[in-house]
Structures are given as C-alpha cells and as structure tokens.
matplotlib code that plots the C-alpha trace (Angstrom):
import matplotlib.pyplot as plt

x = [49.7, 49.5, 46.9, 44.9, 44.8, 43.7, 40.8, 39.8, 39.7, 36.3, 35.2, 33.0, 30.8, 30.8, 28.5, 28.8, 25.8, 26.1, 29.7, 29.0, 30.1, 27.7, 28.4, 25.9, 27.1, 30.0, 31.1, 33.6, 35.0, 36.0, 33.9, 30.6, 31.5, 32.4, 29.2, 27.2, 29.1, 28.4, 24.7, 24.6, 26.3, 23.6, 21.0, 22.7, 21.6, 25.1, 27.8, 30.6, 30.7, 33.8, 34.9, 37.2, 39.3, 39.7, 42.3, 42.2, 44.5, 42.1, 44.1, 41.9, 42.6, 40.3, 40.4, 37.5, 36.0, 33.8, 31.6, 28.1, 25.9, 23.3, 23.0, 22.7, 19.5, 20.0, 18.1, 16.4, 13.7, 10.0, 7.5, 5.5, 3.2, 3.0, 5.5, 5.2, 6.8, 9.7, 10.9, 13.2, 15.5, 13.6, 10.5, 12.3, 11.7, 7.9, 5.8, 4.6, 8.2, 9.3, 6.6, 7.5, 11.1, 9.8, 7.8, 10.3, 13.1, 11.2, 13.7, 16.6, 14.9, 13.8, 17.3, 18.9, 16.3, 15.6, 13.0, 13.7, 13.5, 16.6, 18.9, 18.0, 20.1, 23.1, 25.9, 27.7, 24.7, 23.6, 27.1, 27.3, 23.7, 24.6, 27.3, 24.9, 24.2, 21.4, 19.4, 20.4, 20.3, 17.1, 15.4, 16.2, 15.2, 11.8, 11.1, 12.1, 9.8, 6.8, 7.4, 8.6, 5.0, 3.9, 6.4, 6.1, 9.7, 11.4, 12.6, 16.3, 15.6, 13.8, 16.6, 19.2, 17.0, 16.7, 20.5, 20.9, 18.3, 20.3, 23.5, 21.7, 20.4, 24.0, 25.1, 22.3, 23.3, 26.9, 25.4, 22.9, 24.8, 23.3, 19.9, 21.0, 19.3, 15.9, 16.7, 17.2, 14.0, 12.0, 13.7, 13.0, 9.6, 8.1, 6.5, 5.2, 8.7, 10.1, 7.5, 8.1, 11.8, 11.3, 8.6, 11.0, 12.5, 11.2, 8.2, 10.1, 12.6, 10.0, 9.9, 13.7, 13.9, 11.1, 12.4, 16.0, 14.6, 12.5, 15.4, 17.7, 15.1, 14.6, 18.1, 19.2, 16.1, 17.2, 13.9, 10.6, 8.7, 10.9, 10.6, 6.8, 6.8, 9.1, 6.8, 3.5, 4.9, 4.9, 1.2, -1.1, -4.8, -6.6, -3.6, -4.1, -0.6, 0.8, -1.5, -0.6, 3.1, 2.7, 0.4, 3.0, 5.9, 3.8, 2.7, 6.4, 7.3, 4.3, 4.4, 7.6, 7.8, 8.4, 5.5, 3.0, 4.5, 4.0, 0.4, -0.5, 2.3, -0.1, -2.9, -3.5, -4.5, -4.8, -8.4, -7.5, -4.5, -6.6, -9.2, -6.3, -5.3, -9.0, -9.1, -6.1, -7.8, -10.9, -9.0, -10.1, -7.0, -7.4, -5.0, -5.4, -3.3, 0.5, 0.7, 3.5, 2.8, 3.6, 0.9, -1.7, -0.7, -1.2, -4.6, -5.6, -4.6, -6.4, -9.6, -9.3, -11.5, -14.3, -14.3, -12.6, -10.9, -8.2, -4.6, -5.4, -1.8, -1.4, -4.8, -3.9, -0.7, -2.6, -5.4, -2.7, -1.6, -5.1, -5.6, -2.4, -3.7, -7.1, -5.4, -3.3, -4.2, -3.7, -7.0, -8.5, -8.7, -7.2, -10.5, -12.3, -14.6, -17.4, -14.9, -13.4, -16.9, -17.6, -14.2, -14.7, -18.1, -16.5, -13.8, -16.3, -18.5, -15.5, -14.6, -18.0, -18.2, -21.3, -20.4, -18.6, -15.8, -12.7, -9.9, -11.9, -11.8, -8.8, -10.4, -13.7, -11.9, -10.0, -13.1, -15.0, -12.2, -11.9, -15.7, -15.9, -13.6, -14.8, -18.5, -17.6, -20.1, -19.7, -16.0, -16.8, -16.3, -19.4, -20.3, -19.3, -22.8, -23.9, -20.7, -21.3, -24.9, -23.9, -21.3, -23.7, -26.3, -24.0, -24.8, -28.0, -27.8, -28.2, -25.1, -23.1, -24.4, -23.9, -20.5, -19.3, -20.8, -19.1, -15.8, -16.0, -16.8, -13.8, -11.4, -9.8, -11.5, -15.0, -14.6, -14.4, -17.9, -19.1, -22.4, -23.5, -22.3, -24.1, -27.4, -27.2, -26.2, -29.2, -31.5, -30.1, -30.7, -34.3, -34.9, -33.5, -36.4, -34.5, -31.3, -30.9, -30.0, -26.8, -25.9, -22.9, -23.0, -24.0, -23.7, -25.6, -27.3, -24.5, -21.9, -23.8, -24.2, -20.5, -19.4, -21.7, -20.6, -16.9, -17.6, -19.9, -17.3, -14.5, -16.6, -17.2, -20.9, -22.1, -22.5, -26.2, -27.1, -24.9, -26.6, -30.0, -29.1, -27.9, -31.0, -33.1, -31.4, -31.9, -35.7, -36.2, -38.2, -36.1, -37.1, -35.4, -32.2, -30.1, -29.7, -27.2, -27.1, -24.2, -22.0, -22.4, -21.2, -18.4, -15.2, -12.8, -14.8, -15.0, -16.8, -18.3, -21.5, -24.9, -26.0, -29.6, -30.9, -31.1, -33.0, -30.9, -31.6, -31.3, -30.8, -27.2, -25.2, -23.9, -21.0, -17.5, -15.1, -11.9, -9.2, -6.4, -3.3, -0.5, 2.1, 0.1, -3.2, -6.2, -9.1, -12.0, -14.8, -17.7, -17.0, -15.4, -18.1, -18.1, -14.8, -11.3, -9.0, -5.2, -3.0, -1.0, -4.1, -4.8, -8.4, -7.5, -8.4, -4.8, -2.3, 1.1, 4.2, 5.7, 6.7, 5.6, 2.2, -0.7, -3.0, -5.7, -3.6, -6.0, -9.4, -10.7, -14.5, -17.2, -20.0, -22.7, -20.6, -17.4, -14.2, -12.3, -9.1, -9.0, -5.8, -6.3, -2.6, 0.0, 2.7, 0.7, -0.1, 1.3, -1.0, 0.7, -1.5, -0.7, 0.2, 2.9, 0.8, 1.4, 0.1, 0.9, -2.3, -2.5, -4.9, -8.5, -7.6, -10.0, -9.3, -11.2, -9.7, -10.0, -8.0, -4.9, -2.1, -0.4, -1.0, 2.5, 2.9, 6.3, 9.5, 12.9, 14.5, 13.4, 15.0, 11.6, 10.8, 7.5, 4.4, 3.1, -0.6, -1.8, -5.3, -7.3, -10.8, -12.6, -16.1, -17.8]
y = [10.4, 6.8, 7.9, 9.6, 6.4, 4.4, 6.7, 6.3, 2.5, 0.9, -2.7, -4.4, -7.4, -9.5, -12.6, -15.1, -16.7, -18.8, -18.0, -14.2, -11.7, -9.2, -6.4, -6.6, -3.5, -1.1, -0.3, 2.2, -0.3, -3.9, -4.9, -3.8, -5.6, -8.8, -8.8, -8.4, -11.2, -13.6, -12.6, -13.5, -16.9, -17.7, -17.1, -19.9, -18.1, -17.8, -20.4, -17.8, -14.6, -12.5, -9.1, -7.1, -4.2, -1.5, 1.1, 4.7, 3.8, 1.1, -1.9, -4.8, -7.4, -10.2, -10.2, -12.6, -15.5, -18.4, -20.9, -22.2, -24.8, -22.3, -20.3, -23.1, -21.7, -19.2, -16.0, -15.1, -12.6, -13.2, -13.2, -10.0, -8.7, -5.0, -2.4, 1.2, 3.5, 5.8, 8.5, 10.3, 8.9, 10.5, 8.6, 5.4, 6.3, 6.5, 3.8, 2.3, 1.9, 0.4, -2.2, -3.1, -3.7, -5.6, -8.0, -8.4, -9.2, -10.7, -13.5, -11.0, -8.7, -11.7, -13.1, -9.8, -9.0, -5.6, -3.7, -1.5, 1.8, 0.7, -0.2, 2.4, 4.9, 2.6, 2.7, -0.5, -2.8, -1.1, -1.6, -5.3, -5.9, -4.5, -7.2, -10.1, -11.5, -13.8, -10.7, -7.5, -8.2, -10.3, -7.7, -4.8, -6.9, -7.7, -4.1, -3.0, -5.6, -4.4, -0.7, -0.2, -0.4, 2.2, 4.7, 3.6, 2.3, -0.9, -3.0, -2.4, 1.4, 1.2, -1.1, 1.6, 4.2, 2.0, 1.5, 5.3, 5.6, 3.1, 5.0, 8.1, 6.2, 5.2, 8.9, 9.9, 7.1, 8.5, 11.8, 10.4, 11.7, 15.1, 13.8, 13.0, 16.1, 14.7, 11.3, 13.2, 15.2, 11.9, 10.5, 13.7, 14.8, 11.8, 12.1, 15.6, 16.7, 15.1, 16.7, 20.1, 19.8, 19.0, 21.6, 23.9, 21.2, 20.6, 18.3, 15.9, 15.2, 14.4, 10.6, 10.4, 12.3, 10.3, 6.9, 7.8, 8.8, 5.6, 3.5, 4.8, 4.1, 0.5, -0.5, -1.4, -3.6, -6.9, -8.8, -7.9, -7.8, -5.1, -3.1, -3.3, -2.3, 0.7, 2.0, 1.4, 3.4, 6.4, 6.1, 9.0, 8.5, 11.4, 12.6, 11.8, 12.3, 10.3, 7.4, 7.4, 7.1, 4.5, 2.6, 2.6, 1.4, -1.1, -2.6, -2.7, -4.7, -7.1, -8.0, -10.0, -13.8, -14.0, -11.8, -13.8, -17.0, -15.7, -14.8, -18.2, -20.4, -21.7, -22.5, -26.2, -25.7, -23.1, -22.3, -21.4, -19.4, -17.3, -16.8, -15.6, -13.0, -11.9, -11.6, -9.3, -7.2, -6.9, -6.0, -9.1, -11.4, -13.8, -12.8, -16.3, -17.7, -17.5, -14.6, -12.1, -8.8, -6.7, -8.6, -8.1, -4.4, -4.4, -6.0, -3.4, -0.5, -2.0, -2.3, 0.9, 3.0, 0.4, 0.2, -1.9, 1.1, 2.2, 1.5, 0.7, -0.1, -2.7, -4.1, -4.5, -6.3, -8.8, -9.2, -10.0, -12.9, -14.1, -14.1, -16.0, -18.7, -18.8, -19.0, -22.0, -25.7, -26.5, -27.7, -25.5, -28.3, -31.8, -33.6, -33.6, -31.6, -31.0, -29.4, -27.4, -26.1, -25.0, -23.3, -21.6, -20.3, -18.8, -17.1, -15.7, -14.3, -12.8, -10.9, -9.3, -5.5, -3.5, -3.1, -6.4, -8.5, -6.9, -7.0, -5.9, -7.6, -9.7, -11.2, -11.7, -13.8, -15.8, -16.5, -17.6, -19.9, -21.5, -21.8, -23.8, -26.5, -26.3, -26.7, -29.4, -32.3, -35.7, -35.1, -32.0, -28.4, -26.3, -24.3, -20.7, -19.2, -21.3, -20.5, -16.8, -16.9, -18.7, -16.1, -13.2, -14.9, -14.5, -10.7, -9.4, -6.0, -5.1, -3.0, -6.1, -8.3, -5.7, -4.8, -8.5, -9.0, -5.8, -6.7, -10.2, -8.7, -6.4, -9.3, -11.2, -14.4, -12.9, -10.9, -14.1, -14.8, -11.2, -12.0, -14.1, -11.4, -8.6, -10.5, -10.9, -7.3, -6.2, -8.6, -7.2, -3.6, -4.6, -5.4, -2.1, 0.0, 2.9, 4.7, 4.2, 0.6, 1.9, 5.1, 5.6, 7.6, 11.1, 10.3, 12.3, 10.9, 12.3, 10.4, 7.2, 7.6, 8.5, 5.5, 3.2, 4.6, 3.9, 0.4, -0.4, 0.8, -1.1, -4.3, -3.9, -3.3, -2.0, 1.8, 1.7, -0.7, 1.1, 4.4, 2.7, 1.3, 4.7, 6.4, 3.9, 5.3, 8.9, 8.2, 7.4, 10.2, 13.0, 12.2, 8.7, 10.0, 10.7, 8.8, 7.7, 3.9, 1.6, 2.3, 2.1, 1.6, 4.1, 3.2, 1.4, 1.7, -1.3, 0.1, -1.1, -3.1, -1.4, 1.2, 2.5, 4.8, 8.5, 11.2, 14.3, 17.7, 17.7, 21.5, 21.9, 24.9, 27.4, 25.9, 27.1, 28.5, 26.7, 28.7, 27.1, 29.3, 28.5, 30.7, 33.9, 32.5, 31.8, 29.5, 29.3, 26.8, 27.1, 30.1, 27.9, 25.3, 21.9, 20.6, 22.0, 19.6, 19.9, 18.6, 19.2, 19.4, 23.0, 22.7, 22.0, 24.6, 24.6, 23.8, 22.2, 22.1, 19.0, 15.8, 13.5, 15.1, 13.4, 15.3, 15.0, 14.5, 15.3, 16.9, 19.0, 18.6, 20.3, 18.0, 18.8, 21.5, 19.3, 19.5, 16.4, 15.7, 12.7, 11.4, 10.5, 10.0, 7.2, 8.9, 9.9, 13.2, 14.3, 16.0, 18.1, 19.6, 22.7, 20.6, 18.7, 15.6, 14.3, 11.5, 10.1, 9.5, 6.9, 6.4, 6.5, 7.7, 10.4, 12.5, 15.4, 18.9, 21.2, 24.0, 24.8, 22.9, 22.1, 19.7, 18.7, 17.3, 16.5, 14.5, 15.8, 12.7, 14.0, 17.4, 19.1, 21.6, 20.0, 22.2, 23.3, 24.3, 25.9, 25.4, 27.3, 26.4, 29.2, 30.2, 32.3]
z = [11.3, 12.6, 15.2, 12.5, 10.5, 13.5, 14.1, 10.5, 10.6, 10.3, 10.9, 8.3, 9.3, 6.1, 5.6, 2.7, 1.0, -2.1, -2.2, -2.5, 0.2, 1.5, 4.0, 6.9, 8.7, 9.3, 12.9, 14.4, 17.0, 16.9, 19.9, 18.3, 15.0, 16.8, 18.8, 15.6, 14.0, 16.9, 16.7, 13.0, 13.7, 16.3, 13.6, 11.5, 8.3, 6.7, 6.2, 7.0, 9.0, 9.4, 10.6, 8.2, 9.5, 6.8, 7.6, 6.5, 3.5, 2.3, 3.6, 4.6, 7.3, 8.4, 12.2, 12.9, 10.9, 11.8, 10.0, 10.7, 9.1, 7.9, 4.8, 2.3, 0.7, -2.2, -2.1, -5.4, -6.5, -6.0, -8.9, -9.1, -11.7, -10.9, -9.7, -8.6, -11.2, -10.2, -12.5, -10.0, -7.4, -4.6, -5.5, -4.5, -0.9, -1.3, 0.4, -2.9, -4.2, -0.9, -0.9, -4.5, -3.4, -0.3, -2.4, -5.2, -2.8, 0.0, 0.7, 0.8, 3.4, 5.5, 5.6, 6.4, 9.1, 7.7, 5.7, 2.7, 4.7, 6.7, 3.8, 1.1, 3.0, 3.6, 1.0, 1.7, 1.6, -1.6, -3.1, -2.3, -3.3, -6.7, -7.0, -6.1, -9.5, -8.3, -7.1, -8.7, -12.4, -12.3, -10.1, -12.4, -15.4, -13.8, -12.9, -16.4, -18.0, -15.9, -16.1, -19.8, -21.2, -18.6, -20.1, -23.7, -23.7, -24.6, -21.6, -22.2, -22.2, -18.9, -17.6, -18.3, -16.5, -13.4, -13.4, -13.4, -10.6, -8.5, -9.1, -7.8, -4.8, -3.9, -4.2, -1.8, 0.6, 0.8, 1.8, 4.3, 7.3, 6.6, 7.7, 11.2, 12.7, 11.5, 13.2, 16.4, 15.9, 15.7, 18.8, 20.8, 19.5, 17.8, 14.4, 15.0, 15.9, 12.8, 10.5, 12.1, 11.6, 7.9, 7.2, 5.3, 3.2, -0.4, -0.6, -2.9, 0.0, 2.6, 2.0, 2.1, 5.3, 7.0, 5.9, 7.1, 10.5, 10.8, 9.5, 12.1, 14.8, 13.6, 12.7, 16.3, 16.5, 14.8, 15.3, 13.7, 17.0, 18.4, 15.2, 15.3, 19.0, 18.2, 15.5, 17.4, 20.3, 18.0, 17.3, 18.4, 17.8, 16.3, 14.4, 10.7, 9.5, 12.5, 11.7, 8.1, 8.7, 11.5, 9.1, 6.3, 8.4, 10.2, 6.8, 5.7, 8.8, 9.1, 5.3, 6.0, 6.5, 10.3, 11.5, 9.5, 10.8, 14.3, 13.6, 12.2, 13.8, 16.5, 14.1, 13.4, 9.8, 7.0, 7.9, 11.5, 10.3, 8.0, 10.8, 13.0, 10.4, 10.1, 13.9, 13.8, 11.2, 13.3, 16.4, 18.4, 18.4, 21.2, 24.0, 25.6, 22.8, 22.8, 20.4, 20.9, 22.6, 19.4, 17.5, 20.3, 20.2, 16.4, 16.7, 19.3, 17.0, 14.0, 16.0, 17.9, 15.5, 15.5, 11.7, 9.0, 7.4, 9.9, 8.9, 5.3, 4.2, 7.0, 6.3, 2.6, 3.6, 5.8, 3.1, 0.6, 2.9, 3.3, -0.5, -1.0, 1.3, -0.5, -3.9, -3.0, -3.2, 0.5, 2.1, 4.8, 7.3, 7.8, 8.2, 4.9, 2.6, 5.1, 7.6, 4.7, 3.8, 7.4, 7.7, 4.4, 5.5, 8.7, 6.6, 4.1, 6.8, 8.5, 5.4, 4.7, 4.6, 3.7, 0.0, -0.8, 0.6, 2.1, -0.4, -3.5, -6.9, -6.2, -3.1, -4.8, -7.4, -4.8, -2.8, -5.9, -7.0, -3.6, -3.3, -6.5, -4.9, -1.3, -2.4, -4.9, -5.2, -6.7, -7.6, -9.7, -8.9, -8.3, -11.4, -11.6, -11.5, -8.5, -6.6, -7.3, -6.1, -2.9, -2.1, -2.9, -0.7, 2.3, 2.3, 3.9, 2.0, -1.7, -1.4, -0.3, -3.1, -5.8, -4.5, -4.6, -8.1, -9.4, -7.8, -9.4, -12.8, -12.4, -11.8, -14.7, -13.7, -13.4, -16.6, -18.6, -17.3, -17.7, -19.4, -16.4, -14.0, -15.9, -15.8, -12.0, -11.5, -13.5, -11.5, -8.2, -9.3, -10.2, -6.5, -5.1, -3.8, -2.1, -2.5, 1.2, 0.5, -1.3, 0.5, 2.6, 5.9, 5.0, 1.3, -1.3, -4.4, -6.5, -4.5, -4.8, -8.5, -9.1, -6.9, -8.8, -12.1, -11.4, -10.3, -13.2, -15.7, -14.0, -14.1, -17.9, -17.6, -21.0, -20.9, -21.9, -19.1, -16.6, -17.5, -17.1, -13.7, -12.4, -13.8, -11.7, -8.6, -9.8, -10.2, -6.5, -4.8, -3.3, 0.3, -0.1, -1.8, 1.2, 4.4, 7.0, 6.8, 7.4, 4.4, 0.6, -2.9, -3.1, -5.0, -2.7, 0.5, 2.9, 5.9, 9.2, 9.9, 9.5, 12.0, 12.5, 9.7, 10.6, 8.7, 7.7, 6.3, 2.5, 2.4, 1.4, 2.6, 0.0, -1.9, -0.9, -3.4, -4.6, -6.2, -8.4, -9.0, -11.5, -13.1, -12.3, -13.6, -11.3, -12.0, -9.5, -8.9, -9.2, -11.5, -14.1, -13.9, -12.2, -13.5, -14.1, -16.1, -15.7, -18.5, -21.7, -24.0, -25.2, -24.1, -20.4, -17.8, -16.6, -19.4, -18.5, -20.6, -19.0, -20.9, -18.1, -17.9, -19.7, -22.1, -19.4, -16.3, -13.4, -12.8, -9.9, -9.4, -7.4, -6.5, -3.8, -2.2, -2.0, -4.0, -5.1, -7.2, -9.4, -11.2, -14.9, -15.7, -16.2, -14.1, -11.1, -9.2, -5.9, -3.4, -0.7, 2.0, 4.1, 7.1, 5.1, 4.5, 1.0, -1.1, -4.5, -6.5, -9.2, -12.1, -10.8, -7.3, -5.9, -2.8, -1.2, -1.3, 1.7, 3.2, 1.3, -0.5, -3.8, -6.7, -7.9, -11.4, -13.2, -12.9, -11.7, -13.3, -16.7, -16.0, -15.3, -12.7, -11.4, -11.8, -8.5, -8.7, -5.4, -4.2, -1.6, -0.4, 1.4, 2.3, -0.4]

ax = plt.figure().add_subplot(projection="3d")
ax.plot(x, y, z, "-o")
ax.set_aspect("equal")
plt.show()
C-alpha cells in the first residue's frame, strides 16, 4: 500500500504573486519540479517559488522554497470593448474566444509565459486562477457587461452563465487525458495527421482537440521564440487548412508583450518601431538587424505569397499593435515635428493597399487622428477635412481613395463628420470613368456593386445617394464592366499592388446547382431563385425551431454563377467543409460555398441539438 501511495504522489510548483498562490505546473517526479522552480526563480517574476509534494491521501509537504526580488507588480485585467460570444463550453476553444481571453488577461499570460491554448486544458491552473480575486471576478464581470446586451440579458444573468461555462471548462480539463492520441497524431503526422485522426469526431469538438494538441506541443517551450518556431515548422504552403491553423496559433503567440518588444526593441523611436512591424507584415524584415530567427521566419512566411492577405489573423494582431502606437501620444521621432511628419508619411505609404489602408475603419480613424497632430501648423491641429484630403491624396487609384473615405465614415470618429465624408465620396465617384478602376482581379460587375453596397451602408451613406452611386457603375458600358486589375472595393479586402490590366471573356459558364438538405427537405438554387434565407421566420426558405437562431439567421445566394453564405445573426453560424475545415461566421461575414459541407446553427449550452444543413454544389 505504501508503494502505491508513493507512486500516486505528485509535485506541484507553486508561485506567489501579490500574496496569492498559483500552481504553475504539476510533475510526476521531484527532479522535474525542482528544475522548473529554479527556472522560475531565474526569471525573477515571483517573490516566492516552492515545490509542494502531494501524497495519494492528499497530504501536502513543502519540500522546496526560495524567494526572489521579483513579482512585485500585480497582474490585473486589460480594458477591452468587445468580446467573442460563447454559448457552449466547447466554443471557448475557438480562436476568437482565445484571443478575447488573451487580450483581457494579457498581463497574466505574459507573466506565465503561456498562451490560452496551453492552459485551457489544465485543471490546476484553472482552479487557482479562479481563486485569484484580482483577475477572475473582474474578468468575468467585464465579459458579462460586454456580452449581456448581445443576448438580451442583464449583466448578472450573463455573469451566472459564464460561471457555469467555466465550471464546464474545468470538468473538460479533468478529462483532457483522453485527448492524448491526438497529441501524438500531431507529433507524428503534423497538422494533416491531426485532422485525419479527428475526422470522425463531432465538429463541435474540433477546436478542443486541436488546441489540446498544439498546447501539448508548445507547453515544453517556455519562451515565445521557441513556441513560434515550433508552430512555423508545421507550416506547409499550398495547404489551406494547414495555413489557417498555423496562422491562428502564430497570432496567439505574437500578440503577446515579448514578441512585440523583440520586433521593436532595436528601434530608436516609435516611428522606426512601427516601420519594423510594417516590414514584418510585408515580408521584408531586415536580416542585417539583430532580430531573432523566429521573427525573420515569421516575416518570410507573411511575405511568401506576394500579397498582403496571407495569414490574416497574424496580420490583424500586428496591425492592432501598429494602431495602438498611432493612437498614443508618444511622438514618432525625437527630433521635432518635421521629422515626425516625414516618419508619418513613410508609415502611411507603407500601409496603402489598393482599396484603402490596411486595418480597415479602425486604422483609418487612427491615421486621421495622428495626421491632425503631425501636420499641425502654428500650434493648432490640422482641420479634419484637410487631414482627410491629404491622406486620400496618398493613393493613386480611385479605389484607394474611396476605400479610405468609406472606412473613415464607418469609424466612430469619421461618422461624427459624416456630412463632410459624404460630400467627398460623391465627388470621388463623379470622377470614376470605368468600372475597371474599382474591380478586383476577375471580379464581375455584380461583385463590385455588392462590395460597394456593403461599404456604403456601413459608412452611413444615405440610401438614395448610395443607390445613385452604384447605378453610376451599372451604367458603364458592358465592355468596361469586367477586368483584371490590381484589386478592388470588396468588403474586407486589402490586396496587393496593381498589376497590368488583362481583358477577359465575359461569357459566363452555365451556373452550377447548389442543393440544401435539412430534415428530409431539399431546396435547390437556382430553382428557388437567387436567395435562400435560413431562420426562425415562417417565410424563410429553411425554417429552424431553435431559440438561438435569429428570425433571419443566414442567407445563401447565387450571384454570377457563384454561391455564397452570409451570416445575418447575433449568435453566429458555423461553416463546416467536407475536408473538416470549419469557420465561425459573425454578422456580415460572407464566404463562398463550393463542394460539400454543413451549415451548423444552434447552441449545445441551451440544450439544443444544432441544426445541420447540408449543402452540395455540383455541375448542372
């Protein structure tokens, strides 16, 4: 019996911060635990580190304890204004939820040297995090305050729901050993091996399985550079699902404090730091500077496809950091306004895409605000309209100027000056002579019109004016309606520099057929017309009986021979393709449909069996 108890003993590495204990890790042998404790002491982050032996009967004995001078800083939550909504415990493992947790608890993750994917599956860190009053209760309260209006609830009601979700998360963590075969599949066969091993598991479990496997891969790597290198080694160009997952975990790693410090740590001022981040985005980080090898590898991956669209999640994380620098009050240089203006011009030019600035409405607002101060004259900020026109003038295409103006109008700052923005949008449209000035590669007139329509509505352009502007494009002769140019005004696109125009054949092939199947009923496009709406309303093409579904939840469209799915809901729509790739759509997201797959709507947390609407696209 005594030998059995010795085998059951575990060794907990416990750190103290602000007088609160926190389990950093649990080990099977004393040597491993002591090595980890000494490593933490060298980091000087915690005032006390100790190793506690816990016997099979629950008896605890401190066998190692040392103090350091670190750890005086208290870790608290970070201010956030938006948060991904989870209605079931499995959704916590989704990328959007992980990034919400990353940004809300940034100081905690940075101090622990981990990312959310690593700790969401570990029971002891979750248990002790729950006891940390400076973090747990404020974090849950902040999430509840943001998410309650999204669900039509009061904050305390959403608070109770989040507590139940956290309890479910701890239960899953206690059963995480069952996922070990998937960890081994990732180690042996890479991402394709992992996805193949998980192919028979329910779609709702995929994020949990994938994050557990990646968390196991990353946990031994205590420094961010090693984590980044481990993930990038899994990248295989040309494999869409592989790139998506590598992108997500790369974004989760580089959005921390230390990677950004490494990127900008050798920069003499804020302007140089931002230019370094832009160079990383473009794939031309200077290898003559003392950047780390993982960052150079990251820059190479970001620039490998020759566009500004690859690895969108990582790009978004870096753009958020650029925007944070632009939003602050720190001067761009240390040598005065004229130097600031030159640095600002270089930053602006580095952020130009064909249809506006990289980063969308938020970046358009940040650049406009910074431009007012950088271009100040006589001690007074430059007026809004003049700043706007200077920034629009940096583009040499109508699509770029219009894209920036519409992004600015969409932002809260620009919307307060919407009458001025509207006037300049109308003037810019008045100078457009060809749809080719606005068309994306291979884009049809219908795609240009739909993209413009979404952005005009988002910017608050009056409907009558928006319809008139779109009608102007529709009036352009047919032979000018379709071309391959550099890119164009399509919602959310930020594409590469302009390439030579090429004439294409406007004769479209016969439209394929898309079949939607749900509960024995089949609806087909184009037989049912151009649109099929899915939702609770009786007039929908596919009617759902799910409390979490909106009256008009999603719509499948046929336009110019191509099928798309657009989310219209508050709770989101999950798209699952035949190859296992899945994506959670939010309000306004539009994705193409091809091949086969399922549209999944509903919440397990509300006791629902999610509706699974199968689609099949085939030649007619």
